[in-house]
VOTORPA-583633 format. One record per residue: x, y, z of N, C-alpha, C in turn; chain; residue number from 1; residue in three letters. Coordinates in steps of 0.05 Angstrom, whole numbers, always signed. Atoms other than C-alpha are relative to their C-alpha. Layout:
<sites>
<npx:X npy:Y npz:Z capx:X capy:Y capz:Z cpx:X cpy:Y cpz:Z ch:A i:NUM aa:ALA>
...
</sites>
This chain:
<sites>
<npx:-8 npy:-14 npz:+24 capx:-1179 capy:+284 capz:+176 cpx:-19 cpy:-7 cpz:-22 ch:A i:1 aa:MET>
<npx:+19 npy:+4 npz:+22 capx:-1227 capy:+293 capz:+119 cpx:+14 cpy:+4 cpz:-27 ch:A i:2 aa:LYS>
<npx:-11 npy:-2 npz:+27 capx:-1209 capy:+282 capz:+46 cpx:-24 cpy:+5 cpz:-19 ch:A i:3 aa:PHE>
<npx:+20 npy:-2 npz:+21 capx:-1247 capy:+304 capz:-15 cpx:-1 cpy:-27 cpz:-14 ch:A i:4 aa:SER>
<npx:+2 npy:+26 npz:+14 capx:-1271 capy:+246 capz:-58 cpx:+23 cpy:-3 cpz:-20 ch:A i:5 aa:SER>
<npx:-22 npy:+2 npz:+19 capx:-1217 capy:+262 capz:-110 cpx:+26 cpy:-6 cpz:+15 ch:A i:6 aa:GLU>
<npx:-24 npy:+5 npz:-16 capx:-1163 capy:+264 capz:-56 cpx:+1 cpy:-29 cpz:+9 ch:A i:7 aa:GLU>
<npx:+2 npy:+27 npz:-10 capx:-1187 capy:+198 capz:-28 cpx:+5 cpy:-20 cpz:-23 ch:A i:8 aa:PHE>
<npx:-4 npy:+17 npz:+23 capx:-1189 capy:+167 capz:-98 cpx:+30 cpy:-1 cpz:-7 ch:A i:9 aa:LYS>
<npx:-29 npy:-2 npz:+5 capx:-1117 capy:+190 capz:-109 cpx:+16 cpy:-17 cpz:+20 ch:A i:10 aa:THR>
<npx:-14 npy:+16 npz:-21 capx:-1095 capy:+159 capz:-43 cpx:-4 cpy:-29 cpz:-5 ch:A i:11 aa:ILE>
<npx:+5 npy:+28 npz:+5 capx:-1128 capy:+93 capz:-60 cpx:+16 cpy:-9 cpz:-25 ch:A i:12 aa:VAL>
<npx:-15 npy:+7 npz:+24 capx:-1098 capy:+93 capz:-130 cpx:+30 cpy:-2 cpz:+6 ch:A i:13 aa:GLN>
<npx:-28 npy:+1 npz:-7 capx:-1029 capy:+107 capz:-101 cpx:+7 cpy:-25 cpz:+16 ch:A i:14 aa:THR>
<npx:-5 npy:+24 npz:-16 capx:-1035 capy:+52 capz:-50 cpx:-1 cpy:-25 cpz:-17 ch:A i:15 aa:ALA>
<npx:+2 npy:+23 npz:+18 capx:-1057 capy:+2 capz:-103 cpx:+24 cpy:-1 cpz:-19 ch:A i:16 aa:ILE>
<npx:-23 npy:-1 npz:+18 capx:-1002 capy:+25 capz:-151 cpx:+25 cpy:-10 cpz:+14 ch:A i:17 aa:HIS>
<npx:-24 npy:+7 npz:-15 capx:-949 capy:+17 capz:-96 cpx:+1 cpy:-30 cpz:+7 ch:A i:18 aa:ASN>
<npx:+0 npy:+28 npz:-6 capx:-971 capy:-55 capz:-83 cpx:+3 cpy:-17 cpz:-26 ch:A i:19 aa:THR>
<npx:-3 npy:+13 npz:+26 capx:-965 capy:-72 capz:-158 cpx:-22 cpy:-21 cpz:-5 ch:A i:20 aa:HIS>
<npx:+23 npy:+18 npz:+4 capx:-1034 capy:-105 capz:-159 cpx:-16 cpy:+11 cpz:-23 ch:A i:21 aa:VAL>
<npx:+18 npy:-8 npz:+22 capx:-1074 capy:-103 capz:-223 cpx:-28 cpy:-3 cpz:+8 ch:A i:22 aa:ALA>
<npx:+28 npy:+1 npz:-8 capx:-1147 capy:-87 capz:-212 cpx:-18 cpy:+10 cpz:-22 ch:A i:23 aa:MET>
<npx:+21 npy:-10 npz:+18 capx:-1209 capy:-79 capz:-254 cpx:-13 cpy:+24 cpz:+13 ch:A i:24 aa:SER>
<npx:+14 npy:-24 npz:-11 capx:-1251 capy:-16 capz:-245 cpx:-19 cpy:-9 cpz:+23 ch:A i:25 aa:GLU>
<npx:+18 npy:+10 npz:-20 capx:-1301 capy:-58 capz:-206 cpx:+15 cpy:-7 cpz:+26 ch:A i:26 aa:GLU>
<npx:-16 npy:+7 npz:-24 capx:-1247 capy:-85 capz:-159 cpx:+11 cpy:+25 cpz:+13 ch:A i:27 aa:GLU>
<npx:-9 npy:-25 npz:-11 capx:-1219 capy:-15 capz:-151 cpx:-21 cpy:+14 cpz:+17 ch:A i:28 aa:PHE>
<npx:+22 npy:-12 npz:-15 capx:-1287 capy:+12 capz:-129 cpx:-5 cpy:-15 cpz:+26 ch:A i:29 aa:LEU>
<npx:+4 npy:+16 npz:-24 capx:-1295 capy:-45 capz:-80 cpx:+22 cpy:+6 cpz:+20 ch:A i:30 aa:ALA>
<npx:-22 npy:-6 npz:-17 capx:-1226 capy:-31 capz:-52 cpx:-3 cpy:+28 cpz:+12 ch:A i:31 aa:CYS>
<npx:+4 npy:-28 npz:-9 capx:-1241 capy:+43 capz:-47 cpx:-22 cpy:+1 cpz:+22 ch:A i:32 aa:GLN>
<npx:+22 npy:+2 npz:-20 capx:-1306 capy:+27 capz:-9 cpx:+11 cpy:-12 cpz:+26 ch:A i:33 aa:GLN>
<npx:-11 npy:+13 npz:-24 capx:-1268 capy:-19 capz:+38 cpx:+19 cpy:+19 cpz:+15 ch:A i:34 aa:GLY>
<npx:-18 npy:-19 npz:-13 capx:-1215 capy:+33 capz:+52 cpx:-15 cpy:+23 cpz:+13 ch:A i:35 aa:MET>
<npx:+16 npy:-21 npz:-11 capx:-1268 capy:+86 capz:+63 cpx:-13 cpy:-10 cpz:+26 ch:A i:36 aa:ALA>
<npx:+12 npy:+11 npz:-24 capx:-1301 capy:+40 capz:+114 cpx:+20 cpy:+0 cpz:+23 ch:A i:37 aa:PHE>
<npx:-21 npy:+0 npz:-21 capx:-1235 capy:+33 capz:+152 cpx:+5 cpy:+29 cpz:+10 ch:A i:38 aa:VAL>
<npx:-5 npy:-28 npz:-8 capx:-1223 capy:+109 capz:+151 cpx:-24 cpy:+10 cpz:+17 ch:A i:39 aa:VAL>
<npx:+23 npy:-9 npz:-16 capx:-1294 capy:+122 capz:+176 cpx:-1 cpy:-13 cpz:+27 ch:A i:40 aa:ASN>
<npx:-1 npy:+14 npz:-25 capx:-1286 capy:+69 capz:+230 cpx:+21 cpy:+13 cpz:+18 ch:A i:41 aa:TRP>
<npx:-21 npy:-12 npz:-15 capx:-1221 capy:+101 capz:+253 cpx:-9 cpy:+28 cpz:+10 ch:A i:42 aa:ALA>
<npx:+10 npy:-26 npz:-8 capx:-1255 capy:+169 capz:+255 cpx:-20 cpy:-3 cpz:+23 ch:A i:43 aa:GLU>
<npx:+19 npy:+5 npz:-22 capx:-1311 capy:+140 capz:+299 cpx:+15 cpy:-8 cpz:+25 ch:A i:44 aa:GLU>
<npx:-16 npy:+8 npz:-23 capx:-1259 capy:+109 capz:+345 cpx:+13 cpy:+25 cpz:+14 ch:A i:45 aa:MET>
<npx:-11 npy:-25 npz:-11 capx:-1227 capy:+178 capz:+353 cpx:-19 cpy:+16 cpz:+17 ch:A i:46 aa:ASP>
<npx:+21 npy:-14 npz:-14 capx:-1293 capy:+204 capz:+380 cpx:-6 cpy:-12 cpz:+28 ch:A i:47 aa:LYS>
<npx:+6 npy:+13 npz:-26 capx:-1295 capy:+155 capz:+439 cpx:+13 cpy:+15 cpz:+23 ch:A i:48 aa:LEU>
<npx:-11 npy:-13 npz:-23 capx:-1285 capy:+187 capz:+507 cpx:+19 cpy:-18 cpz:+16 ch:A i:49 aa:PRO>
<npx:-19 npy:+19 npz:-12 capx:-1222 capy:+149 capz:+528 cpx:+19 cpy:+13 cpz:+20 ch:A i:50 aa:LEU>
<npx:-17 npy:-13 npz:-20 capx:-1190 capy:+200 capz:+574 cpx:-3 cpy:-14 cpz:+26 ch:A i:51 aa:GLU>
<npx:+1 npy:+13 npz:-26 capx:-1171 capy:+166 capz:+638 cpx:-4 cpy:-30 cpz:-1 ch:A i:52 aa:GLY>
<npx:+4 npy:+29 npz:+2 capx:-1183 capy:+95 capz:+611 cpx:+28 cpy:-12 cpz:-1 ch:A i:53 aa:VAL>
<npx:-26 npy:+13 npz:-2 capx:-1124 capy:+51 capz:+631 cpx:+4 cpy:-20 cpz:-23 ch:A i:54 aa:LYS>
<npx:-6 npy:+20 npz:+20 capx:-1090 capy:+11 capz:+576 cpx:+1 cpy:-27 cpz:+13 ch:A i:55 aa:ILE>
<npx:+2 npy:+26 npz:-12 capx:-1104 capy:-62 capz:+588 cpx:+21 cpy:-19 cpz:-10 ch:A i:56 aa:THR>
<npx:-21 npy:+17 npz:+11 capx:-1053 capy:-95 capz:+542 cpx:+20 cpy:+17 cpz:-15 ch:A i:57 aa:VAL>
<npx:-22 npy:-14 npz:+14 capx:-986 capy:-69 capz:+520 cpx:+24 cpy:-18 cpz:-1 ch:A i:58 aa:ASN>
<npx:-22 npy:+19 npz:+4 capx:-932 capy:-113 capz:+491 cpx:+26 cpy:+10 cpz:+12 ch:A i:59 aa:VAL>
<npx:-25 npy:-11 npz:-12 capx:-878 capy:-66 capz:+519 cpx:+2 cpy:-5 cpz:+30 ch:A i:60 aa:ASN>
<npx:+0 npy:+5 npz:-29 capx:-898 capy:-83 capz:+590 cpx:-11 cpy:-28 cpz:+6 ch:A i:61 aa:PHE>
<npx:+9 npy:+28 npz:-3 capx:-901 capy:-159 capz:+602 cpx:-20 cpy:-4 cpz:+22 ch:A i:62 aa:PRO>
<npx:+19 npy:+3 npz:-22 capx:-939 capy:-150 capz:+667 cpx:-29 cpy:+5 cpz:-8 ch:A i:63 aa:GLU>
<npx:+27 npy:-6 npz:+10 capx:-999 capy:-125 capz:+627 cpx:-10 cpy:-20 cpz:-21 ch:A i:64 aa:ASN>
<npx:+7 npy:+19 npz:+21 capx:-999 capy:-183 capz:+578 cpx:-9 cpy:-26 cpz:+12 ch:A i:65 aa:CYS>
<npx:+8 npy:+26 npz:-9 capx:-1040 capy:-245 capz:+591 cpx:+18 cpy:-22 cpz:-11 ch:A i:66 aa:PRO>
<npx:-17 npy:+21 npz:+9 capx:-999 capy:-308 capz:+587 cpx:-14 cpy:-27 cpz:+5 ch:A i:67 aa:THR>
<npx:+9 npy:+27 npz:-5 capx:-1012 capy:-383 capz:+585 cpx:+24 cpy:-18 cpz:+0 ch:A i:68 aa:ARG>
<npx:-23 npy:+18 npz:+1 capx:-967 capy:-442 capz:+596 cpx:+5 cpy:-10 cpz:-28 ch:A i:69 aa:PRO>
<npx:-7 npy:+11 npz:+26 capx:-930 capy:-466 capz:+535 cpx:+1 cpy:-30 cpz:+1 ch:A i:70 aa:ASP>
<npx:+3 npy:+29 npz:-1 capx:-952 capy:-537 capz:+525 cpx:+4 cpy:-12 cpz:-28 ch:A i:71 aa:VAL>
<npx:-4 npy:+13 npz:+25 capx:-927 capy:-581 capz:+469 cpx:-22 cpy:-21 cpz:-4 ch:A i:72 aa:VAL>
<npx:+21 npy:+20 npz:+7 capx:-983 capy:-620 capz:+434 cpx:+7 cpy:-11 cpz:-27 ch:A i:73 aa:THR>
<npx:-5 npy:+11 npz:+27 capx:-982 capy:-666 capz:+374 cpx:-11 cpy:+17 cpz:-22 ch:A i:74 aa:PRO>
<npx:+10 npy:-14 npz:+23 capx:-989 capy:-634 capz:+306 cpx:-21 cpy:-16 cpz:-14 ch:A i:75 aa:SER>
<npx:+21 npy:+15 npz:+15 capx:-1045 capy:-653 capz:+258 cpx:+11 cpy:-18 cpz:-22 ch:A i:76 aa:MET>
<npx:-12 npy:+16 npz:+21 capx:-997 capy:-683 capz:+208 cpx:-4 cpy:+12 cpz:-28 ch:A i:77 aa:GLY>
<npx:+1 npy:-12 npz:+27 capx:-983 capy:-665 capz:+136 cpx:-24 cpy:-8 cpz:-16 ch:A i:78 aa:ILE>
<npx:+23 npy:+10 npz:+16 capx:-1038 capy:-708 capz:+105 cpx:-25 cpy:+16 cpz:+8 ch:A i:79 aa:GLU>
<npx:+25 npy:-14 npz:-8 capx:-1093 capy:-675 capz:+147 cpx:+2 cpy:+30 cpz:-6 ch:A i:80 aa:LYS>
<npx:-4 npy:-29 npz:+6 capx:-1063 capy:-605 capz:+138 cpx:-5 cpy:+6 cpz:-29 ch:A i:81 aa:ALA>
<npx:+3 npy:-5 npz:+29 capx:-1064 capy:-613 capz:+63 cpx:-26 cpy:-12 cpz:-11 ch:A i:82 aa:LEU>
<npx:+24 npy:+14 npz:+10 capx:-1130 capy:-651 capz:+59 cpx:-20 cpy:+18 cpz:-15 ch:A i:83 aa:SER>
<npx:+19 npy:-18 npz:+14 capx:-1170 capy:-590 capz:+36 cpx:+15 cpy:+21 cpz:-16 ch:A i:84 aa:GLN>
<npx:-15 npy:-19 npz:+16 capx:-1115 capy:-554 capz:-1 cpx:-10 cpy:+0 cpz:-29 ch:A i:85 aa:ALA>
<npx:+10 npy:-1 npz:+27 capx:-1138 capy:-531 capz:-70 cpx:+20 cpy:-13 cpz:-20 ch:A i:86 aa:PRO>
<npx:-21 npy:+13 npz:+16 capx:-1071 capy:-555 capz:-99 cpx:+24 cpy:-4 cpz:+18 ch:A i:87 aa:ALA>
<npx:-23 npy:+5 npz:-16 capx:-1009 capy:-586 capz:-70 cpx:+22 cpy:-13 cpz:-16 ch:A i:88 aa:LYS>
<npx:-24 npy:+12 npz:+13 capx:-939 capy:-608 capz:-89 cpx:+17 cpy:-11 cpz:+23 ch:A i:89 aa:LEU>
<npx:-15 npy:+13 npz:-22 capx:-907 capy:-658 capz:-43 cpx:-14 cpy:+7 cpz:+27 ch:A i:90 aa:GLY>
<npx:+11 npy:-7 npz:-26 capx:-917 capy:-632 capz:+28 cpx:-5 cpy:+30 cpz:+2 ch:A i:91 aa:SER>
<npx:+4 npy:-29 npz:+1 capx:-931 capy:-560 capz:+6 cpx:-27 cpy:+8 cpz:-13 ch:A i:92 aa:CYS>
<npx:+23 npy:-12 npz:+13 capx:-992 capy:-518 capz:-11 cpx:+9 cpy:+14 cpz:-25 ch:A i:93 aa:PHE>
<npx:-5 npy:-16 npz:+23 capx:-994 capy:-488 capz:-80 cpx:-21 cpy:+21 cpz:-1 ch:A i:94 aa:ILE>
<npx:+20 npy:-22 npz:+1 capx:-1027 capy:-420 capz:-83 cpx:+4 cpy:+16 cpz:-26 ch:A i:95 aa:VAL>
<npx:-3 npy:-16 npz:+25 capx:-1041 capy:-376 capz:-144 cpx:+16 cpy:+25 cpz:+5 ch:A i:96 aa:PRO>
<npx:-15 npy:-25 npz:-1 capx:-995 capy:-318 capz:-157 cpx:-19 cpy:+23 cpz:-1 ch:A i:97 aa:GLN>
<npx:+18 npy:-23 npz:+0 capx:-1031 capy:-253 capz:-139 cpx:+15 cpy:+26 cpz:-4 ch:A i:98 aa:ILE>
<npx:-15 npy:-24 npz:+4 capx:-975 capy:-203 capz:-146 cpx:+17 cpy:-4 cpz:-25 ch:A i:99 aa:ILE>
<npx:-15 npy:+2 npz:+25 capx:-945 capy:-191 capz:-215 cpx:+28 cpy:+9 cpz:+5 ch:A i:100 aa:SER>
<npx:-29 npy:-7 npz:-3 capx:-870 capy:-183 capz:-223 cpx:+5 cpy:+28 cpz:-11 ch:A i:101 aa:GLU>
</sites>
């Protein structure tokens, strides 16, 4: 499906508006380019000749899903897990708020 540049800009603006994320014009353009890349990639994938290619993994059919034994191993511990955290409070990471209320 092809969109005009204005239609695509409206789609991106609507998606950003619905997520309640504030963006500068520069960030918006970068987001628009990123979304255009994804759309172009999906269009390229649609061109692949996949008729007759058997699906190799499908979560709805366990026999097609690779499995491994579930083995319990020791965890790394809170101190090591938080050792490179930019900020912490007790045993928790503190992350900056990115979505406004």
